[in-house]
C-alpha positions as CSV (number, residue, x, y, z in Angstrom):
1,X,16.1,-11.8,-2.4
2,X,19.2,-11.0,-4.4
3,X,19.4,-7.6,-6.0
4,X,18.8,-7.6,-9.8
5,X,19.8,-4.9,-12.2
6,X,17.2,-3.6,-14.6
7,X,17.3,-0.9,-17.2
8,X,14.6,1.4,-18.6
9,X,14.2,4.6,-20.5
10,X,13.3,7.8,-18.7
11,X,11.1,10.4,-20.3
12,X,11.6,14.0,-19.3
13,X,9.0,13.9,-16.5
14,X,10.6,10.7,-15.1
15,X,14.1,12.3,-15.3
16,X,12.9,15.4,-13.4
17,X,11.2,13.2,-10.8
18,X,14.3,11.1,-10.4
19,X,16.5,14.2,-9.9
20,X,14.0,15.5,-7.3
21,X,14.1,12.2,-5.4
22,X,17.9,12.3,-5.5
23,X,18.1,15.8,-4.0
24,X,18.8,14.5,-0.5
25,X,21.9,12.6,-1.7
26,X,20.2,9.3,-2.5
27,X,21.8,7.4,-5.4
28,X,19.8,6.6,-8.5
29,X,19.2,3.1,-7.3
30,X,18.1,4.2,-3.8
31,X,15.7,6.8,-5.3
32,X,14.2,4.3,-7.7
33,X,13.8,1.6,-5.0
34,X,12.1,4.1,-2.7
35,X,9.8,5.3,-5.4
36,X,8.8,1.8,-6.4
37,X,8.2,0.8,-2.7
38,X,6.2,4.0,-2.1
39,X,4.0,3.5,-5.2
40,X,3.3,-0.2,-4.3
41,X,2.3,0.9,-0.8
42,X,0.1,3.6,-2.1
43,X,-1.7,1.2,-4.4
44,X,-2.2,-1.4,-1.7
45,X,-3.7,1.3,0.6
46,X,-5.9,2.4,-2.3
47,X,-7.1,-1.2,-2.8
48,X,-7.8,-1.6,0.9
49,X,-9.7,1.7,1.0
50,X,-11.8,0.5,-2.0
51,X,-12.5,-2.8,-0.2
52,X,-13.4,-1.1,3.0
53,X,-15.9,1.2,1.2
54,X,-17.4,-1.8,-0.5
55,X,-17.8,-3.7,2.8
56,X,-19.2,-0.6,4.5
57,X,-21.8,-0.2,1.8
58,X,-23.0,-3.8,2.0
59,X,-25.5,-4.4,4.7
60,X,-24.9,-8.2,4.8
61,X,-21.1,-7.6,5.2
62,X,-21.8,-5.2,8.0
63,X,-24.1,-7.6,9.7
64,X,-21.5,-10.4,9.5
65,X,-18.8,-8.2,10.8
66,X,-21.0,-7.3,13.8
67,X,-21.7,-11.0,14.5
68,X,-18.0,-11.8,14.4
69,X,-17.2,-8.9,16.7
70,X,-19.9,-10.0,19.1
71,X,-18.5,-13.6,19.1
72,X,-15.0,-12.3,19.7
73,X,-16.3,-10.2,22.7
74,X,-18.0,-13.3,24.1
75,X,-14.8,-15.3,23.8
76,X,-12.8,-12.6,25.4
77,X,-15.3,-12.3,28.3
78,X,-15.0,-16.1,28.9
79,X,-11.3,-15.7,29.9
C-alpha cells in the first residue's frame, strides 16, 4: 500500500505524547505510525479477550468446542 500523507491537529496531551514517542530518535511519522499500529493491536486483543470471555461463559459454546477438540483428536489418532 502506498504511503499517504494526512494532517490533523494535536491538542496538548497529544503533543506531549508525540514528543514522548519521539524520544528515542523516531521521526514524527514513525512515532505516529507506531502509535496507530499499537492502538489497533491493543483494540484487536481487547475484542478477542471479550469474545473469549463470552464463549467461556456460554455452556453451549464450551460443549461445541469440546466436541470439535474431540473430533480433531480422533482425526489425529487415525494418522
